[in-house]
C-alpha positions as CSV (number, residue, x, y, z in Angstrom):
1,M,-13.6,112.2,250.8
2,S,-10.3,112.2,250.8
3,P,-8.6,113.6,253.9
4,P,-6.6,117.3,253.0
5,A,-3.0,116.4,252.3
6,E,-0.4,117.4,254.7
7,A,1.6,120.9,254.3
8,P,4.9,120.4,253.2
9,E,7.7,119.9,256.1
10,P,9.6,123.5,256.1
11,L,12.9,123.0,254.1
12,H,14.8,124.3,257.8
13,R,13.2,121.3,259.6
14,A,13.9,118.9,256.7
15,L,17.3,119.7,256.9
16,G,17.8,119.3,260.7
17,L,17.2,122.6,262.2
18,T,15.5,123.7,264.7
19,D,12.7,127.2,264.3
20,D,14.9,128.7,266.9
21,E,18.1,127.7,264.7
22,L,16.5,129.1,261.9
23,A,16.1,132.6,263.4
24,S,19.7,132.7,264.7
25,V,20.5,131.9,261.1
26,V,18.0,135.0,259.9
27,A,19.7,137.2,262.7
28,V,23.2,136.3,261.6
29,L,23.0,137.0,257.6
30,G,20.6,139.9,258.2
31,R,17.8,138.1,255.6
32,E,16.4,134.8,255.0
33,P,18.8,132.2,253.7
34,N,18.6,130.7,250.2
35,R,18.5,126.7,249.9
36,L,22.6,126.3,249.7
37,E,23.3,128.7,252.7
38,L,20.4,126.9,255.0
39,S,22.3,123.6,253.7
40,L,25.4,124.7,254.9
41,Y,24.3,125.5,258.3
42,S,22.4,122.4,258.4
43,V,25.4,120.3,258.6
44,M,28.0,122.9,260.2
45,W,24.9,123.0,263.4
46,S,24.5,119.5,263.0
47,E,25.4,117.6,266.5
48,H,28.2,115.5,265.3
49,C,29.9,118.8,263.8
50,S,29.1,121.4,266.1
51,Y,29.1,119.4,269.0
52,K,26.1,121.7,270.4
53,S,25.1,119.7,273.2
54,S,28.1,119.2,274.4
55,R,30.8,121.8,274.6
56,V,29.6,123.7,277.8
57,H,30.5,120.3,279.1
58,L,33.9,119.6,277.2
59,A,35.3,122.9,278.4
60,R,35.6,121.7,281.7
61,L,38.4,118.7,280.6
62,P,42.0,119.7,281.4
63,T,43.4,119.8,277.6
64,A,47.2,121.5,278.6
65,G,50.7,120.0,279.3
66,P,54.5,120.3,279.3
67,A,54.6,117.7,275.5
68,V,51.4,118.8,274.3
69,L,52.2,120.4,270.4
70,V,48.4,120.7,269.7
71,G,45.7,120.0,271.8
72,P,41.5,120.1,271.0
73,G,40.2,121.7,268.3
74,E,42.7,120.7,265.6
75,N,42.4,117.7,263.7
76,A,44.2,115.5,265.8
77,G,46.4,116.0,269.4
78,V,49.7,116.1,269.4
79,I,52.7,115.5,271.4
80,D,56.4,116.1,272.4
81,A,57.9,112.0,272.2
82,G,61.4,113.7,272.7
83,D,64.4,113.1,270.1
84,G,62.8,115.7,267.3
85,I,59.6,113.3,266.8
86,A,55.9,114.3,267.9
87,V,52.8,111.8,268.3
88,A,49.7,113.1,266.6
89,I,46.7,110.5,267.9
90,R,42.8,110.8,267.5
91,I,39.7,109.0,267.8
92,E,36.8,109.3,266.1
93,S,33.2,107.1,265.6
94,H,31.4,105.7,262.7
95,N,28.4,104.6,264.6
96,H,25.4,105.6,262.6
97,P,26.9,104.8,259.5
98,S,27.9,101.3,260.2
99,A,24.3,100.8,261.3
100,I,23.4,101.2,258.2
101,E,25.8,99.8,256.1
102,P,28.4,97.9,258.5
103,H,31.4,97.5,255.6
104,Q,31.6,100.4,254.0
105,G,30.4,102.5,257.3
106,A,33.8,100.9,259.5
107,A,35.8,101.4,256.4
108,T,35.6,105.0,255.7
109,G,35.5,105.1,259.8
110,V,39.4,104.0,258.9
111,G,39.9,106.7,256.1
112,G,38.7,109.4,258.1
113,I,40.9,108.9,261.1
114,L,44.1,108.3,258.8
115,R,43.0,111.7,257.1
116,D,43.2,113.2,260.7
117,I,46.5,112.1,261.3
118,F,48.3,113.1,258.1
119,T,46.6,116.2,258.2
120,M,49.2,117.3,260.8
121,G,51.9,115.7,258.5
122,A,52.1,112.7,260.7
123,R,52.6,109.3,259.2
124,P,49.5,106.9,260.4
125,L,51.4,104.0,261.9
126,A,48.5,102.2,263.9
127,V,45.2,101.9,263.9
128,M,42.7,100.4,266.8
129,D,39.3,99.8,266.9
130,P,36.8,99.5,270.1
131,L,33.7,97.5,268.8
132,F,30.3,97.2,270.3
133,F,27.4,95.0,269.4
134,G,24.2,93.2,270.5
135,P,24.1,89.6,271.4
136,L,25.3,87.2,268.8
137,D,22.4,84.8,268.9
138,E,20.7,87.5,266.9
139,P,21.4,86.9,263.0
140,R,21.7,91.4,262.4
141,Q,24.0,91.2,265.4
142,R,26.0,88.6,263.5
143,W,26.1,90.6,260.0
144,L,27.2,93.5,261.6
145,L,30.0,92.5,263.3
146,E,31.3,90.4,259.9
147,G,30.5,94.0,258.3
148,V,32.4,96.0,260.1
149,V,35.5,93.8,260.6
150,G,35.3,92.8,256.8
151,G,35.5,97.0,256.4
152,I,37.9,97.7,258.9
153,A,40.5,94.9,257.4
154,A,39.5,95.7,254.0
155,Y,40.4,99.6,254.4
156,G,43.5,99.4,257.0
157,N,45.2,96.1,254.7
158,S,45.1,97.7,251.5
159,V,46.3,101.3,252.8
160,G,48.8,99.6,254.7
161,V,48.3,100.8,258.4
162,P,48.3,97.9,261.3
163,T,45.3,97.4,263.3
164,V,47.0,96.5,266.0
165,G,44.4,96.2,269.0
166,G,40.9,97.1,270.2
167,E,37.9,95.9,272.1
168,L,35.0,93.9,271.5
169,T,31.9,94.1,273.6
170,F,28.6,92.5,273.7
171,D,25.1,93.8,275.3
172,R,21.8,94.2,274.4
173,C,21.8,97.8,274.8
174,Y,23.9,97.7,271.4
175,G,21.4,95.9,270.0
176,Q,19.9,98.3,267.5
177,N,23.2,100.9,267.6
178,P,26.5,99.1,267.4
179,L,29.6,101.5,268.1
180,V,32.2,101.7,265.7
181,N,34.9,103.6,267.2
182,V,38.3,103.7,265.8
183,L,41.2,105.5,267.2
184,C,45.1,106.0,265.2
185,M,48.4,107.3,266.0
186,G,51.2,108.5,263.8
187,A,54.4,110.2,263.8
188,L,56.6,112.7,262.4
189,P,59.5,115.2,262.5
190,V,58.5,118.2,264.7
191,D,59.2,120.9,262.3
192,R,56.6,118.7,259.8
193,L,53.8,119.9,261.9
194,V,50.9,121.7,259.9
195,L,47.7,123.2,261.1
196,G,44.1,122.9,259.0
197,R,44.4,127.0,258.9
198,A,44.1,129.4,255.9
199,S,46.2,131.9,255.6
200,G,48.1,135.0,252.5
201,R,45.4,136.9,250.6
202,G,45.1,135.2,247.7
203,N,46.5,132.0,248.5
204,L,44.7,129.2,246.8
205,A,42.9,126.3,247.4
206,V,43.4,123.2,246.1
207,L,41.1,120.1,246.6
208,L,43.4,116.9,246.0
209,G,42.0,113.2,246.0
210,A,38.7,111.5,244.8
211,T,36.3,113.4,242.4
212,T,33.1,114.5,245.0
213,G,29.6,112.6,244.0
214,R,26.4,111.9,245.5
215,D,27.4,109.3,248.2
216,G,27.5,110.6,252.1
217,I,25.4,113.6,251.2
218,G,23.7,113.7,254.9
219,G,26.7,111.2,255.9
220,V,27.7,111.8,259.8
221,S,27.0,115.2,259.7
222,V,23.4,113.9,259.8
223,L,23.7,110.2,260.4
224,A,24.8,110.6,264.0
225,S,22.8,113.8,264.6
226,A,19.7,111.8,265.2
227,G,18.8,108.7,266.5
228,F,17.2,105.7,265.0
229,S,13.0,105.0,264.4
230,G,13.5,101.1,266.2
231,D,12.9,99.5,262.6
232,P,16.0,98.3,261.1
233,G,14.5,97.6,258.0
234,A,13.0,101.0,257.5
235,R,15.9,102.9,258.5
236,D,18.3,100.7,256.4
237,D,16.5,101.6,252.8
238,A,15.8,105.1,253.7
239,K,19.6,105.8,255.1
240,R,21.8,103.8,253.1
241,P,22.7,106.3,250.4
242,S,23.9,108.4,252.9
243,V,27.1,106.1,254.1
244,Q,30.0,106.9,252.1
245,V,32.0,104.8,249.9
246,G,35.4,104.6,250.2
247,D,38.9,103.6,248.4
248,P,42.1,102.7,250.0
249,F,44.4,103.1,247.2
250,E,42.9,106.4,246.7
251,E,43.8,107.6,250.4
252,K,46.9,105.4,249.9
253,R,48.3,107.7,247.0
254,L,46.6,110.8,248.7
255,I,48.6,110.0,252.1
256,E,52.1,109.7,249.8
257,A,51.5,113.0,248.0
258,C,50.2,115.2,251.2
259,L,53.5,113.8,253.4
260,S,55.5,114.8,250.5
261,L,54.1,118.4,249.9
262,L,54.9,118.9,253.5
263,D,58.3,117.1,253.4
264,Q,58.9,120.5,250.5
265,G,57.4,122.9,252.6
266,L,54.8,123.2,249.5
267,V,51.2,123.8,251.8
268,V,50.7,127.0,254.2
269,G,47.4,124.6,255.8
270,I,45.8,121.5,255.2
271,Q,42.6,120.0,256.3
272,D,40.7,116.7,255.5
273,L,37.0,116.6,254.4
274,G,35.6,114.5,256.9
275,G,32.1,115.0,258.1
276,A,30.0,118.1,256.1
277,G,32.7,117.9,253.2
278,L,33.8,121.3,251.2
279,A,31.1,122.9,253.9
280,C,33.0,122.0,256.9
281,A,37.0,122.3,255.3
282,T,36.5,125.8,253.5
283,S,35.0,127.2,256.9
284,E,37.2,125.7,259.0
285,T,40.2,126.9,257.8
286,A,39.1,130.3,256.9
287,A,37.5,130.8,260.8
288,R,41.0,129.4,262.2
289,G,42.8,131.5,260.1
290,G,40.5,134.8,260.6
291,V,40.1,135.0,256.7
292,G,37.7,134.4,254.2
293,M,37.4,132.7,251.2
294,D,36.0,132.5,247.6
295,V,35.1,128.7,246.6
296,D,33.7,128.2,243.4
297,V,31.4,125.4,243.4
298,S,31.5,124.4,239.5
299,A,35.8,123.9,239.7
300,V,35.1,120.9,242.0
301,P,35.4,117.1,240.4
302,R,32.6,115.1,240.0
303,R,31.5,111.7,239.6
304,Q,27.7,112.5,238.8
305,E,26.2,114.5,236.6
306,G,23.0,117.0,237.5
307,M,24.8,117.5,241.2
308,A,23.5,120.7,242.8
309,P,25.7,123.6,244.1
310,W,24.2,122.1,248.0
311,E,25.0,118.9,247.2
312,V,28.7,119.8,246.0
313,M,29.1,121.5,249.4
314,T,27.7,119.1,251.6
315,S,29.1,115.9,250.3
316,E,31.5,113.9,252.3
317,S,33.2,111.9,249.8
318,Q,36.1,110.3,250.8
319,E,39.5,110.8,250.2
320,R,40.0,114.1,249.5
321,M,42.1,116.7,251.2
322,L,41.9,120.8,250.8
323,A,45.3,122.5,250.9
324,I,46.4,126.2,251.1
325,V,49.4,126.9,248.7
326,T,50.8,129.9,247.1
327,P,50.1,130.9,243.8
328,T,53.8,130.4,243.6
329,D,54.1,127.4,244.7
330,W,51.3,125.9,242.7
331,P,53.4,124.2,239.9
332,A,55.6,122.6,242.1
333,V,52.3,121.6,244.2
334,A,50.7,119.7,240.6
335,E,54.0,118.1,239.8
336,V,53.9,116.5,243.4
337,C,50.5,115.1,243.0
338,R,50.7,114.4,239.4
339,R,53.5,111.8,240.4
340,W,51.6,110.5,242.8
341,E,48.2,110.1,240.5
342,V,46.2,111.9,242.8
343,R,43.6,115.2,241.6
344,A,44.5,118.8,242.3
345,T,42.3,121.4,241.4
346,V,42.1,125.0,242.5
347,V,38.2,125.2,244.2
348,G,39.0,128.9,245.5
349,R,40.7,131.8,246.6
350,V,41.6,133.3,250.0
351,T,40.6,136.8,251.0
352,D,40.9,139.7,253.2
353,P,38.7,139.8,256.1
354,E,35.8,142.4,256.0
355,T,34.7,144.7,258.5
356,G,31.2,143.8,259.8
357,P,28.6,145.8,261.2
358,D,30.2,146.2,264.9
359,G,33.5,147.3,263.4
360,R,35.3,143.7,264.0
361,P,37.1,141.6,260.6
362,V,34.5,138.9,259.1
363,G,36.4,136.2,257.3
364,R,33.3,135.7,255.0
365,L,32.6,132.6,253.0
366,R,31.2,133.2,249.7
367,V,30.3,129.9,247.4
368,R,30.4,131.5,243.3
369,E,29.3,129.5,240.3
370,G,33.1,130.2,238.6
371,A,36.0,132.0,240.0
372,D,34.3,135.2,239.0
373,G,31.2,133.9,238.5
374,P,27.8,135.0,240.7
375,V,27.6,134.6,244.2
376,L,25.3,131.8,245.2
377,A,26.1,131.7,249.1
378,D,27.9,134.5,251.0
379,V,28.2,133.9,255.0
380,P,31.0,134.7,257.7
381,A,32.8,131.5,257.8
382,A,33.2,131.7,261.6
383,S,29.3,131.2,261.7
384,L,29.5,128.4,260.5
385,A,32.4,126.6,262.3
386,V,33.1,128.7,265.1
387,D,29.9,130.1,266.3
388,A,27.3,127.5,266.4
389,P,24.5,127.4,268.9
390,K,25.4,125.9,272.1
391,Y,23.4,124.8,274.0
392,R,23.0,123.6,278.1
393,R,20.0,120.8,278.0
394,P,18.6,120.0,280.8
395,M,20.0,117.3,283.2
396,A,18.5,114.9,285.5
397,P,19.8,111.3,287.4
398,P,18.0,108.4,286.5
399,A,14.9,108.2,288.6
400,D,15.4,104.9,290.4
401,L,19.7,105.7,290.7
402,D,19.4,105.7,294.5
403,R,17.8,101.2,294.2
404,R,20.4,100.8,291.3
405,R,23.0,101.5,294.0
406,A,21.8,100.5,296.6
407,G,21.8,96.3,295.6
408,E,24.9,94.8,296.1
409,P,25.3,91.6,293.9
410,S,28.0,89.9,296.5
411,R,25.1,88.9,298.8
412,L,23.4,87.0,296.1
413,A,23.9,83.0,296.1
414,G,27.0,81.8,294.8
415,P,26.7,78.6,291.9
416,S,27.4,75.2,292.5
417,D,30.3,75.6,289.7
418,W,32.8,78.6,289.9
419,G,34.3,77.0,286.6
420,A,31.7,76.9,284.5
421,D,30.8,80.5,285.0
422,L,34.5,81.7,284.2
423,R,34.7,78.9,281.2
424,A,31.5,80.7,280.0
425,M,33.0,84.2,280.3
426,L,36.2,83.3,278.1
427,A,36.1,84.0,274.2
428,D,39.4,84.8,272.0
429,P,38.9,88.2,270.3
430,S,41.6,86.6,268.0
431,W,38.8,85.5,265.0
432,V,38.6,90.0,264.7
433,Y,42.6,90.2,264.9
434,R,42.9,87.7,262.5
435,Q,41.3,89.9,259.8
436,Y,43.6,92.4,260.2
437,D,47.6,93.0,259.1
438,H,48.9,94.1,262.7
439,Q,52.6,93.8,261.4
440,L,52.9,96.3,258.6
441,F,55.9,98.9,259.0
442,L,57.4,95.8,261.4
443,N,57.2,98.3,264.4
444,T,55.1,96.2,266.0
445,V,56.6,95.0,269.5
446,E,53.6,93.7,271.4
447,G,50.1,93.3,269.3
448,P,46.6,92.6,269.8
449,G,45.7,90.2,273.1
450,G,48.3,92.2,274.6
451,D,47.6,94.7,277.8
452,A,48.5,97.7,275.2
453,A,50.0,97.8,271.6
454,L,53.5,98.9,271.6
455,L,55.5,99.9,268.7
456,R,59.1,100.9,268.0
457,L,58.9,105.1,266.9
458,A,59.8,104.3,263.7
459,G,59.1,105.3,260.3
460,P,60.3,106.7,257.0
461,G,61.7,110.7,257.8
462,L,62.0,110.1,261.5
463,P,64.6,111.2,263.3
464,P,66.7,107.9,264.5
465,S,64.8,107.0,268.3
466,R,65.4,104.1,270.3
467,R,61.6,105.2,271.8
468,G,59.2,103.0,271.8
469,V,55.2,104.4,271.8
470,A,52.5,102.4,273.3
471,V,48.2,102.9,273.4
472,T,45.4,101.5,274.5
473,T,41.6,102.0,274.3
474,D,39.5,101.2,277.0
475,S,35.9,101.0,277.9
476,N,33.3,99.3,280.9
477,P,29.8,100.7,279.8
478,R,29.1,98.5,283.1
479,W,31.0,100.7,285.4
480,C,29.3,103.7,283.6
481,S,25.8,103.1,284.0
482,L,26.0,102.7,287.5
483,D,27.9,105.7,288.2
484,P,29.7,107.7,285.5
485,R,31.7,110.1,287.4
486,A,33.4,107.1,289.4
487,G,33.4,104.1,286.6
488,V,35.0,106.9,283.7
489,A,37.8,107.1,286.3
490,M,38.1,103.4,286.9
491,V,38.6,103.3,282.8
492,L,41.2,105.5,283.2
493,A,42.9,103.8,285.7
494,E,42.4,100.3,283.6
495,A,44.3,102.0,280.7
496,L,47.5,103.4,283.2
497,A,47.6,99.6,284.3
498,N,47.9,98.3,280.5
499,L,50.1,100.9,279.4
500,A,52.5,99.8,282.4
501,C,52.0,96.1,281.9
502,V,54.3,97.2,278.5
503,G,56.5,99.7,280.3
504,A,54.5,102.6,279.5
505,R,54.4,106.0,281.3
506,A,51.0,107.6,280.1
507,V,51.4,110.8,278.7
508,A,47.8,112.1,277.2
509,V,44.3,110.6,276.5
510,V,41.9,111.4,273.8
511,N,38.5,110.3,274.6
512,C,35.1,109.3,272.3
513,L,32.1,110.0,274.6
514,N,29.0,107.3,273.1
515,F,25.7,108.7,274.6
516,G,21.9,108.2,273.8
517,N,19.5,111.1,273.0
518,P,20.8,114.5,275.0
519,E,17.4,116.0,274.6
520,H,16.7,113.3,277.7
521,P,17.7,114.5,280.8
522,E,19.1,111.2,281.8
523,V,21.6,111.0,279.1
524,M,23.1,114.9,279.6
525,W,23.2,113.6,283.3
526,Q,25.3,110.7,282.6
527,L,27.1,113.0,280.0
528,S,28.3,115.7,282.4
529,E,28.9,112.8,285.5
530,T,31.5,111.2,282.9
531,V,33.3,114.9,281.7
532,D,33.6,115.8,285.6
533,G,34.7,111.9,286.4
534,L,37.4,112.3,283.3
535,A,38.8,115.6,284.4
536,G,39.1,114.9,287.8
537,A,40.6,111.4,287.4
538,C,43.3,113.1,285.0
539,S,43.7,116.0,286.4
540,T,45.1,113.3,289.7
541,F,47.1,111.9,287.3
542,G,48.6,114.6,285.4
543,L,47.1,113.8,282.1
544,P,46.0,116.6,279.6
545,V,42.6,115.7,277.3
546,I,44.8,117.0,273.7
547,G,41.4,115.2,271.7
548,G,38.0,113.5,271.1
549,N,34.4,113.2,270.0
550,V,31.5,113.0,270.9
551,S,29.2,110.9,269.7
552,L,25.0,111.4,270.1
553,Y,21.5,110.2,269.4
554,N,22.5,106.8,270.0
555,E,18.8,105.4,270.3
556,S,16.4,103.4,269.0
557,G,13.1,103.5,269.4
558,G,13.6,105.8,272.3
559,A,15.9,103.3,274.2
560,D,19.3,105.0,274.9
561,I,22.6,102.6,274.8
562,D,24.5,102.7,278.3
563,P,27.2,105.5,278.6
564,T,30.1,104.3,277.1
565,P,33.1,106.5,277.1
566,V,35.6,105.5,275.5
567,L,39.5,106.3,276.2
568,G,42.3,105.9,274.0
569,T,45.7,106.3,276.2
570,L,48.7,107.1,275.1
571,G,52.2,106.1,276.4
572,L,55.9,106.6,275.9
573,V,59.0,104.1,276.5
574,D,62.3,105.7,276.7
575,R,64.2,103.2,276.0
576,L,62.7,100.1,273.5
577,A,64.9,97.2,273.2
578,A,63.5,93.9,274.1
579,R,59.5,92.6,274.4
580,P,57.8,93.3,277.6
581,P,56.5,90.1,279.4
582,G,53.1,89.6,278.4
583,V,49.9,88.1,278.7
584,G,51.3,84.6,280.5
585,W,53.8,82.7,282.8
586,R,56.8,80.5,282.8
587,E,56.8,76.9,284.5
588,G,58.0,77.6,287.7
589,S,56.5,81.0,288.1
590,S,55.9,82.4,291.2
591,L,52.4,84.5,290.8
592,V,52.1,88.1,293.3
593,L,49.2,89.2,293.5
594,L,50.5,93.4,293.5
595,G,47.8,95.8,294.9
596,T,45.3,96.0,297.7
597,R,42.8,92.4,298.6
598,R,39.9,93.9,300.0
599,S,38.0,96.9,299.2
600,A,37.5,99.7,302.0
601,G,33.9,100.6,300.8
602,P,31.2,99.9,303.2
603,D,29.7,96.8,301.1
604,G,31.6,94.4,301.9
605,P,35.5,93.7,301.2
606,H,34.7,92.0,297.5
607,P,32.0,94.1,296.2
608,L,30.4,92.9,292.7
609,A,28.5,95.7,291.5
610,G,29.7,96.5,288.2
611,S,31.3,93.3,287.6
612,R,31.0,90.9,284.7
613,W,30.2,88.0,286.8
614,A,26.8,89.9,287.9
615,A,25.7,91.2,284.8
616,E,26.3,88.3,282.9
617,R,25.9,85.3,285.0
618,R,23.0,86.7,287.2
619,G,21.7,89.5,285.4
620,V,22.3,91.8,288.3
621,R,23.5,95.4,287.5
622,T,23.3,97.1,290.4
623,G,25.1,98.0,293.2
624,A,27.8,101.1,294.4
625,L,31.1,100.7,292.3
626,P,34.5,99.9,294.5
627,P,36.4,103.3,295.3
628,L,39.4,103.8,293.4
629,D,42.6,105.2,295.7
630,P,44.3,107.6,293.0
631,G,47.6,107.7,295.0
632,A,48.0,103.8,295.8
633,H,47.2,103.3,292.1
634,R,49.4,106.1,291.0
635,R,52.3,103.9,293.0
636,L,50.8,100.3,291.4
637,V,51.7,101.7,287.9
638,D,54.8,103.5,288.8
639,L,56.2,100.4,290.1
640,V,55.4,97.9,287.5
641,A,56.0,100.4,284.4
642,A,59.5,100.1,286.6
643,V,59.9,97.0,286.7
644,V,58.6,95.5,283.1
645,G,60.5,99.0,281.8
646,E,64.2,97.7,283.0
647,G,63.6,94.6,281.2
648,V,62.4,96.4,278.4
649,A,65.4,98.3,277.8
650,G,67.1,95.8,277.4
651,G,68.5,94.7,281.8
652,R,67.3,91.9,283.6
653,P,63.8,91.1,283.4
654,L,62.5,90.4,286.9
655,L,58.8,89.5,285.2
656,S,57.7,86.5,283.6
657,G,54.4,87.8,282.8
658,V,52.1,90.4,284.0
659,H,48.2,91.1,283.5
660,D,45.9,93.7,285.2
661,V,43.0,92.5,286.9
662,S,39.9,94.3,285.4
663,G,37.1,92.9,283.6
664,G,35.6,89.3,285.0
665,G,38.2,89.8,287.9
666,L,41.0,87.9,289.1
667,A,39.7,85.0,287.5
668,V,40.1,85.8,283.9
669,T,43.4,87.5,284.6
670,L,44.2,84.4,285.4
671,A,42.7,82.3,282.9
672,E,44.0,84.1,280.2
673,M,47.7,84.1,281.7
674,A,47.6,80.4,281.8
675,V,45.9,80.0,278.1
676,G,48.6,82.3,277.0
677,A,52.0,80.4,278.8
678,G,49.9,77.2,277.3
679,S,50.8,76.0,281.4
680,G,48.3,76.0,284.5
681,A,48.9,77.1,288.2
682,R,47.8,76.4,291.6
683,V,46.7,79.5,293.5
684,W,45.7,79.8,297.2
685,G,44.4,81.7,300.1
686,L,41.0,83.2,297.8
687,S,38.5,83.9,300.6
688,G,35.1,82.8,298.2
689,G,33.9,83.6,294.9
690,A,33.3,87.1,295.1
691,E,36.9,87.9,295.6
692,L,37.5,85.6,292.3
693,F,35.4,87.6,290.6
694,T,35.6,91.3,291.9
695,E,36.5,94.0,289.8
696,L,38.6,96.3,292.5
697,P,40.7,98.5,290.9
698,S,44.5,99.2,291.4
699,R,45.6,95.6,291.1
700,M,47.6,93.2,288.5
701,V,49.4,89.7,288.8
702,A,52.7,89.5,288.2
703,A,54.5,86.2,287.6
704,T,58.4,85.8,288.7
705,E,61.2,83.6,289.5
706,H,62.3,86.2,292.3
707,P,59.1,86.7,294.6
708,E,61.3,87.9,297.2
709,E,62.6,90.7,295.7
710,L,59.7,92.1,294.0
711,C,57.9,91.8,296.8
712,A,60.5,94.0,298.4
713,R,60.7,96.3,295.8
714,A,56.2,96.8,296.1
715,V,57.0,96.9,299.9
716,S,59.3,99.9,299.0
717,A,57.1,101.5,296.7
718,G,54.2,102.0,299.3
719,V,52.7,98.4,297.0
720,P,51.0,95.7,298.6
721,A,52.3,92.0,297.4
722,E,51.7,88.6,298.3
723,V,52.6,85.4,296.9
724,V,49.4,83.8,295.8
725,G,50.5,81.0,293.7
726,Q,52.5,79.0,292.0
727,S,52.7,78.2,287.9
728,G,53.2,74.9,286.4
729,G,51.2,71.7,285.2
730,K,48.0,71.7,282.9
731,R,45.4,72.2,285.5
732,L,44.4,76.4,286.7
733,A,43.4,75.0,290.0
734,V,42.2,78.0,292.6
735,D,41.5,75.9,295.9
736,G,38.2,75.1,296.7
737,L,37.1,77.2,293.8
738,V,38.2,76.3,290.2
739,D,39.9,73.3,288.9
740,L,40.5,73.3,285.1
741,E,42.2,72.0,282.4
742,V,44.2,74.3,280.8
743,A,43.9,72.7,277.2
744,G,40.1,72.5,278.0
745,L,39.8,76.1,278.6
746,R,41.9,77.0,275.8
747,E,39.9,74.9,273.3
748,G,36.6,77.3,274.8
749,W,38.6,80.1,274.8
750,R,39.7,79.6,270.8
751,A,36.1,78.2,269.7
752,A,33.7,80.9,271.6
753,L,33.5,83.5,269.2
754,P,33.5,81.3,266.0
755,A,31.1,79.1,267.1
756,A,28.6,82.3,267.6
757,L,30.0,83.1,264.6
758,G,28.9,79.5,263.0
759,E,32.6,79.2,262.0
760,T,35.1,76.8,263.1
761,A,38.4,78.1,265.1
């Protein structure tokens, strides 16, 4: 006798809503929702769209500042850069789609972040991509890396926006959950700034761009709101149809059409169609404007037949925008779009808010079949876009936290050959960068491989300016897995140092917070600690957080990734006339170590907790992170930014090279500078391997032909400074520790990544 058939799963659960969330929907509507309405709430109340597990924590971040024009809540943050120019910046994740279909997942991540920027009225000027994979000795990781890099390159190069840097991290915790984060920065005349808000009764909702298909239904809104089972084959087959398919040439036309519409003042408000598609764009623009909207689902151009209304409203098909325009301007809008070969279709109208049961105005989103046809869905717009559930999930530190922090790796026995360990830690990421065009627009002054990207603040339609804009992305999951609060503060400190190396002062931060399953109390503790650490560090350094993204459920088979907050930090250069000194040195330069030589912490002068050496060469991930002194760090970055800035502005360059000391410690810093210069150096006075590989914060190596002047300025600024070496020759020699031929070092550095991929350098 066959077993009884299992009862079918209730529709709301199949769509990702809990029983309690269904009860909340019923309470909002005063009745049971239909299939379309359930679908709207499903995508808009998903973790990816609603931030229901993180909003209570994100509210603690500082978001205001004198230069902030737009903070969190819009498509991108915007700051006033001076000279009548504003800069927009945004960072997003496309982790789950990229794990399923790496090429299209990464490509559409680029497409989405570009739309976030030009939605604000800014022309996208640069992209950066922090990427995280498992070890490349696994075939799947090589497939993921090549697919992701190919997708970013294919989209960014085709649409015509340079990719100017990023990060590349390999760790076993990302073996089943690669992280693909994408940052975009753009610029606009201040008076072209536009927001994603609907207003004006009778104004038209115009859908611009590509047709709507079934690709991407339940895309990031669903994929990024649940973990993976741990079976790669099964998840690929089941979820691949949810990944969007991108068309960069459609996006390029869309960029130009939208910027032309904004230049001519033909748009009241504009919003991109990203996660949750039309459901998101219509409800968010209506809710932000405090109005309602009627949507004619039958008017939406489709690329596939037989699509149900719920499919049309929730599809995340790419290269689409929703513009709010007046009926008077509609003919001009249609003409601009015709000229750029961009579809433009009226799919709705703005309506006045109605009086709710409590007497307050309520803007309603109504989905109809036909402009005046039957109503298929009728929901308060704010209930989708603003009033999603907000959870304060249980939090608990790891049970073994005290044990993790007790073991200090500096007590481990050192290797017989520190040089061999250094060689093993070097890998040139230029294999990745060579896939990207980083000189589009010819604005890039310092591109991939530098401490930060530096660009001229120039472009079509911008007022004339001699200013520069710098941007960097930084993360360190090793630090943050040991201590999320202290770790993220050290990541921000590294970002400030990177900007200082190109002569920039930091002005704003965006964040992409990548974590595991929020239903695990340890993950929520990690998230809360990270937010508090970032809030404290940003407040200390006077930096607003003007936007961000939270990516949760990065888990597979119950195993969470390490906490991976990625910070995008924006800097400005008041006058840009020359290149910064870069990562290297000239023959005969003195090498000056700026910053403290020793830790004030309890675990000795040169702790190795959280260091690459301990994790990669010893497999040890324990210990207490060295302390960060914010005052000392501020003095260091101010000094370096000022010294580099004088040369960048066209004055006498005091430095021939500069590089911050971070991942890999002083050893990797010196090796990268030697490789960059193509010449060696002799370094003296180090106390041992721990000092060579410790990742104490607030240190930089500066190469100069005027060491007395540099040290005098450092002393005047309250920054410790010591001459520790001299450049020149063919070998990198650290007395008693390392003695390596630079040519061999460079050859191994360049060959490491191609060799792991089975290619030649």
